[in-house]
C-alpha positions as CSV (number, residue, x, y, z in Angstrom):
1,M,4.7,136.7,262.8
2,L,2.3,139.4,263.8
3,N,-0.4,136.8,264.4
4,N,1.8,135.0,267.0
5,I,2.6,138.3,268.7
6,L,-0.8,139.8,268.8
7,Q,-3.1,136.8,269.5
8,G,-5.0,137.4,272.7
9,V,-3.3,140.5,273.9
10,A,-4.1,144.2,274.1
11,V,-1.7,146.5,272.2
12,N,-0.9,149.9,273.8
13,M,0.5,152.2,271.2
14,D,1.9,155.7,271.4
15,G,0.7,157.9,268.6
16,Q,4.2,159.4,268.1
17,M,7.0,156.9,267.6
18,P,10.1,157.0,265.4
19,E,10.0,155.1,262.0
20,M,6.4,154.0,262.3
21,D,3.9,155.8,264.5
22,G,1.0,154.1,266.2
23,Y,-1.5,155.2,263.6
24,N,0.4,153.5,260.8
25,F,1.1,150.4,262.9
26,L,-2.6,150.0,263.6
27,K,-3.4,150.5,259.9
28,L,-0.9,147.9,259.0
29,V,-2.2,145.3,261.5
30,R,-5.9,146.0,260.6
31,Q,-5.1,145.4,256.9
32,N,-3.0,142.2,257.5
33,R,-5.2,139.2,256.7
34,N,-3.0,136.8,258.6
35,V,-3.7,138.6,261.9
36,R,-6.8,138.1,264.0
37,N,-7.1,141.8,263.4
38,N,-10.7,142.3,264.6
39,A,-10.0,140.6,267.9
40,T,-6.8,142.4,268.9
41,P,-7.7,145.4,271.1
42,F,-5.7,148.6,270.5
43,I,-5.4,151.3,273.1
44,F,-3.6,154.5,272.1
45,L,-1.5,156.3,274.7
46,S,-0.8,159.7,273.5
47,A,0.0,163.3,274.4
48,L,-1.9,164.3,271.2
49,G,-5.4,165.0,272.6
50,G,-6.9,167.1,269.8
51,K,-10.2,166.0,268.4
52,E,-8.6,165.2,265.0
53,D,-6.0,163.0,266.7
54,V,-8.6,161.0,268.6
55,L,-10.8,160.8,265.5
56,R,-7.9,159.5,263.4
57,G,-7.5,156.6,266.0
58,V,-11.2,155.9,266.0
59,E,-11.3,155.8,262.2
60,L,-8.6,153.2,262.2
61,S,-10.6,151.2,264.7
62,A,-8.7,151.8,267.8
63,N,-10.6,150.5,270.8
64,D,-9.6,153.3,273.2
65,Y,-7.6,156.5,273.3
66,L,-6.0,157.6,276.6
67,L,-4.1,160.9,277.1
68,K,-0.8,161.3,278.8
69,P,0.1,161.4,281.6
70,I,-1.5,158.0,281.9
71,D,-3.3,157.0,285.1
72,F,-2.0,153.4,285.6
73,E,-5.1,152.2,287.3
74,L,-7.3,153.4,284.5
75,L,-5.0,151.9,281.9
76,M,-5.1,148.5,283.7
77,A,-8.9,148.6,283.9
78,K,-9.1,149.4,280.2
79,V,-6.7,146.5,279.3
80,K,-8.6,144.1,281.5
81,E,-11.9,145.2,279.9
82,K,-10.6,144.9,276.4
83,V,-9.0,141.5,276.9
84,S,-12.1,140.1,278.6
85,N,-14.3,141.3,275.7
86,V,-12.0,139.4,273.3
87,N,-12.2,136.2,275.3
88,R,-16.0,136.1,275.4
């Protein structure tokens, strides 16, 4: 199921979500062998801007980490860049 959802898209995740936060979701996807996990770009959108928060995302192989409030133009540029890198 995850493979069908994530194939060819960029995933924007909030670091803080109920039930499963973005960090745990990213970890789950990266560990799932049925997902094209290395090709799915992840961009964290978070109010958590501490060095340890960003490093946690990087250690889980997030492709980018943007702080809230999000600049929409910057977000769209990052999504386009990440998706174009996947499609090369």
